[in-house]
N, C-alpha and C positions, 0 to 999 in steps of 0.2 A: 504494500500500499504506500510505502515511501516514494516520493517522487521528487526530483531535482529538475528544474526546468532553467535552461540558460537562455539569455537574451542579450542583445546589445552588439553582437558582432556585425561585421560589414566590410565595405571597402574603404580604405584611407590611405592617404598618401604618406610616403616617408617623412618622418618627423610630426606626424599627427597623433592624435590621441583617441582612445575609445574607453568607455566604462562597460564592462560586462556585469551583469546581474544574474544571480541564481536563487531562485525562489524555491523553497523547500515545503512540502506538505506531507501529510501522513504522520505516523508514529515514529517520528525521529527526535532523539533528545537533542536539546540545545547544549547539553554538556557533552560536547563532542569536539572533534577536529574537522574544520572544513578545509577543502583545498581545491586548488585549480591545477590542472594538467593540460598539455597540449600534444597534439599529433601531426606532423607534417606527412605529406605523401611519400611513402616508402621508409618512413622512420618509426621507430616505437613510440609510445606514448611517454612523455617525460614531465617530470614534476617541474612546476612553476612557482607555486607559493602555497603556503598552509598557515592556518591561524587557529589557536586553541579555543577552548569554550569561552572564555572572558575576554579574549583579545589581547592578553598580556604576553603571550609568546607568538611569535612570528617568525617565518622562515621562508626565504626566497632562494630560488636558483640564482646562480652567478649571472645568468644571463638576463634575469629580471632585475636584480639589485640596482637600485637607484632610479629605475625607470617605472617600475610597477609598484603598486600599493594594494594590499589585500585589506579588506575590512569586513565586519558583520555586524548586523543589527538583529539581534535575538528576538526583540519585540515584533519585528517584521518577518522573521523566519527567512532572512535574506542575507546572502554573501556577495561582496562586490570584488571586483578587480579593475582598478584603474591603471591604465596603461598609457604611459607618456612616451614621446620621442619614438614613435614606432619605426622599426626597421623591416626591410623585406624579409629577413630570416626569422621574424615573429609570425609569419604567415603559417597558419595551422587552424585545425579545429580545436577549439578550446573546450575542456570538459570541467564541469563542477563535480566534486566528490565529497562525500561525508563518511565519517566512522560511526561505529557503535559507540555507546557512552564511555567516555574517558576524559580525564583531565589532563591528560599527556598531550604533547603536540606530535602528531604522526605526519611523517613525510614519505614513508615507504608506499609505493603504489599498492603492493599486495595487501596492505592493511586497511585500505579503505573498502567499504562495504556497499556504498550506494553511489550510482553514477547517473549524471545526466546524459542527454542525447548529443550535447555538443552544440556550439555555435561557430560559424565560419569567420575567421579573421584574415582578411587579405590586405597586404601592405604592398602597394604598387603605385608607380607614378603613370 
């Protein structure tokens, strides 16, 4: 019954910005880790960013650090990914993911339990 739905993807020029949103519904605990992953054609799904249950612990991939910001609003059951200074190599399908209840910060893909269907981000001139 848990559902994660991403939105906000699209076509943007290099140097531009996008904000992705992920709306959660169903029996998912807010005391969990939420994360963003991405997958480019021919590549494996890779970690982008994660945020723990209260927003006090955050981890970014090196490629995202300094450009992307993850946040969550538990009252709205929504997690966000703000992406600035986008580059062509950021082009991918971006997936929202969540874990079972935990107060830990989870970054390993295999330890996420819920996944959205993804939203396409294309960075091109």
